[in-house]
VEXDREN-2710 file (C-alpha; in Angstrom, 1 decimal):
% VEXDREN-2710
k/r/px/py/pz
1/ARG/-3.0/-24.1/23.9
2/ALA/-2.8/-27.3/25.6
3/THR/0.9/-27.8/25.4
4/THR/3.4/-25.8/27.5
5/ALA/6.0/-24.0/25.3
6/THR/9.3/-25.7/26.4
7/PHE/12.4/-26.8/24.7
8/GLU/11.1/-30.5/25.4
9/THR/7.9/-30.1/23.8
10/PHE/9.2/-28.5/20.6
11/ALA/8.3/-30.9/17.6
12/SER/11.8/-30.5/15.9
13/ARG/11.2/-31.0/12.2
14/PRO/13.5/-30.5/9.2
15/GLY/13.9/-26.9/8.6
16/THR/13.7/-26.0/12.7
17/GLU/17.1/-27.6/13.8
18/GLN/19.3/-24.6/13.7
19/ALA/16.6/-22.5/15.2
20/LEU/16.2/-25.2/18.3
21/GLU/19.7/-25.3/18.6
22/ALA/20.4/-21.5/18.9
23/ALA/17.4/-21.0/21.0
24/GLN/18.6/-23.5/23.5
25/SER/22.4/-22.0/23.3
26/PHE/21.0/-18.6/23.6
27/ALA/19.1/-19.7/26.9
28/THR/21.8/-21.5/28.8
29/THR/25.0/-19.8/27.3
30/PRO/26.1/-16.5/28.6
31/ALA/28.7/-16.1/25.8
32/GLY/27.7/-15.2/22.3
33/ALA/25.3/-13.0/20.6
34/SER/23.1/-11.3/22.7
35/ILE/20.4/-10.8/20.1
36/LEU/18.5/-13.6/18.6
37/LEU/16.4/-13.3/15.7
38/LEU/14.3/-16.0/14.8
39/VAL/13.0/-15.6/11.3
40/GLY/10.3/-17.8/9.8
41/GLU/7.1/-17.9/8.0
42/VAL/3.9/-17.8/10.1
43/GLY/3.2/-21.3/11.8
44/THR/7.0/-22.3/11.9
45/GLY/7.4/-22.5/15.7
46/LYS/9.2/-19.0/16.2
47/SER/6.7/-18.0/19.2
48/HIS/6.7/-21.4/21.0
49/LEU/10.6/-21.2/20.7
50/LEU/10.3/-17.8/22.3
51/GLU/8.3/-18.8/25.3
52/ALA/11.0/-22.0/25.6
53/ILE/13.9/-19.5/25.8
54/GLY/11.8/-17.4/28.5
55/ARG/10.8/-20.4/30.5
56/ALA/14.4/-21.5/30.4
57/CYS/16.1/-18.3/31.4
58/LEU/13.0/-18.0/34.4
59/ALA/14.2/-21.7/35.7
60/VAL/17.8/-20.2/36.4
61/GLY/16.7/-16.9/38.1
62/LYS/16.8/-14.4/35.2
63/THR/13.8/-11.7/34.7
64/VAL/11.9/-12.1/31.4
65/ARG/9.1/-10.5/29.4
66/TYR/7.4/-11.9/26.9
67/GLU/5.8/-9.3/24.6
68/VAL/4.0/-9.3/21.5
69/VAL/4.8/-6.1/19.7
70/PRO/1.5/-4.8/19.3
71/GLU/0.5/-5.3/22.6
72/LEU/3.4/-3.8/23.9
73/LEU/3.3/-0.5/21.8
74/ASP/-0.4/-0.4/23.2
75/ARG/0.9/-0.5/26.5
76/LEU/3.0/2.2/25.9
77/ARG/0.4/4.3/24.4
78/SER/-1.9/4.0/27.2
79/THR/0.7/6.0/29.6
80/TYR/-0.5/8.9/27.8
81/ARG/-4.4/8.4/29.0
82/ALA/-5.4/10.7/31.5
83/GLY/-5.7/9.1/34.9
84/SER/-3.1/6.4/33.7
85/ASP/-1.1/4.6/36.7
86/GLU/1.9/4.2/34.5
87/ASP/3.9/6.8/32.8
88/LEU/6.2/6.3/29.7
89/HIS/9.4/6.9/31.1
90/SER/9.1/4.4/34.2
91/VAL/7.5/1.6/31.6
92/MET/10.5/1.8/29.6
93/GLU/12.7/1.9/32.4
94/TRP/11.0/-1.6/33.4
95/TYR/11.6/-3.0/30.0
96/ARG/15.2/-1.9/29.9
97/ARG/15.7/-3.6/33.3
98/VAL/14.4/-6.9/32.5
99/SER/17.1/-9.3/32.2
100/VAL/15.6/-10.9/29.1
101/LEU/13.5/-9.2/26.4
102/LEU/11.3/-11.6/24.1
103/LEU/9.7/-9.4/21.4
104/ASP/7.2/-11.4/19.2
105/ASP/6.1/-10.4/15.7
106/PRO/7.6/-7.0/15.0
107/GLY/6.3/-5.9/11.9
108/LEU/2.8/-7.7/12.6
109/GLU/1.1/-4.0/13.4
110/LYS/0.9/-1.3/11.3
111/PRO/3.8/1.2/11.7
112/THR/3.6/4.6/13.2
113/ALA/6.7/6.8/13.7
114/TRP/6.1/6.7/17.2
115/GLY/5.9/3.0/17.5
116/ILE/8.8/2.7/15.4
117/GLU/10.6/5.1/17.6
118/LYS/9.8/3.6/20.9
119/LEU/10.9/-0.4/19.7
120/THR/14.0/1.1/18.1
121/MET/14.7/2.7/21.4
122/LEU/14.3/-0.5/23.1
123/VAL/16.4/-2.6/20.9
124/ASP/19.0/0.1/20.3
125/GLU/19.5/-0.1/24.2
126/ARG/20.2/-3.8/24.4
127/TYR/22.2/-3.5/21.2
128/ARG/24.6/-0.9/22.7
129/ASN/24.7/-2.2/26.2
130/GLY/24.7/-6.2/26.0
131/GLY/21.2/-6.8/27.1
132/TRP/19.5/-10.1/26.0
133/LEU/17.1/-9.7/23.5
134/ALA/15.1/-12.4/21.1
135/LEU/12.8/-11.4/18.4
136/ALA/10.5/-13.5/16.5
137/THR/9.5/-12.1/12.9
138/ASN/8.1/-13.4/9.4
139/LYS/9.7/-10.5/7.8
140/PRO/12.3/-12.7/5.8
141/THR/15.1/-10.0/5.3
142/ARG/16.6/-7.0/6.7
143/GLU/15.3/-5.0/4.0
144/ALA/11.6/-6.1/4.7
145/LEU/11.8/-5.6/8.1
146/GLY/13.6/-2.2/7.5
147/GLU/10.7/-1.4/5.2
148/HIS/8.1/-1.5/7.8
149/MET/9.9/-0.7/11.0
150/GLY/12.7/1.2/10.1
151/PRO/16.4/0.8/8.6
152/ARG/18.0/1.5/12.0
153/LEU/16.1/-1.1/13.7
154/ALA/16.6/-4.0/10.9
155/ASP/20.2/-3.1/10.8
156/ARG/20.9/-3.8/14.3
157/LEU/18.8/-6.7/14.4
158/TRP/20.7/-8.2/11.3
159/ASP/24.4/-7.3/12.7
160/THR/26.0/-10.7/12.5
161/ARG/29.2/-9.3/11.5
162/THR/30.1/-8.2/14.6
163/GLY/28.5/-11.1/16.7
164/VAL/25.9/-9.3/18.4
165/SER/23.2/-10.8/16.4
166/GLN/22.5/-14.2/15.4
167/VAL/19.8/-14.6/12.8
168/VAL/18.3/-17.8/12.3
169/TYR/15.8/-18.7/9.6
170/LEU/13.1/-21.6/10.3
171/THR/12.5/-23.2/6.9
172/CYS/9.6/-25.4/7.7
173/GLY/5.7/-25.4/6.6
174/SER/3.8/-24.4/9.0
175/TYR/2.9/-26.8/11.7
176/ARG/-0.8/-25.7/12.0
177/THR/-1.3/-26.4/8.1
178/GLY/0.9/-29.0/7.3
END
């Protein structure tokens, strides 16, 4: 991709305005929901907004980690290999200490009980302790994500009643195909 993903390079169009505003607010305002869930079809700009959040947070000195969830789970699994330089506990602790964790495409991978458990642990820790977490998914409802990644994880991500989470839908078509 030739364009650096920032808020300035995001081509806002009808159906993205609320998500752009929520992402900018999440990146710059210390108050408010500590979990931001961006929901939309493939190609609607969710990943661009996650990266823009990351760049904005880095610019003000926060530590940030952006991960595509299947790659995150591969990294965690690799700690079990003989001769691995990392152990699972240390890697999980490292993710817990990052100021802002950005997770792209939970639900893209084929779910396993182990993967669901590890991802839920990371989300639950931030949910309970107010850590900053932004996720992007194309699973359109709490139920759809829950069927794929487990109801506990989905329940926390869609917890808008307590103010911990903010869920924003991108309703535009794909930037790639239309």
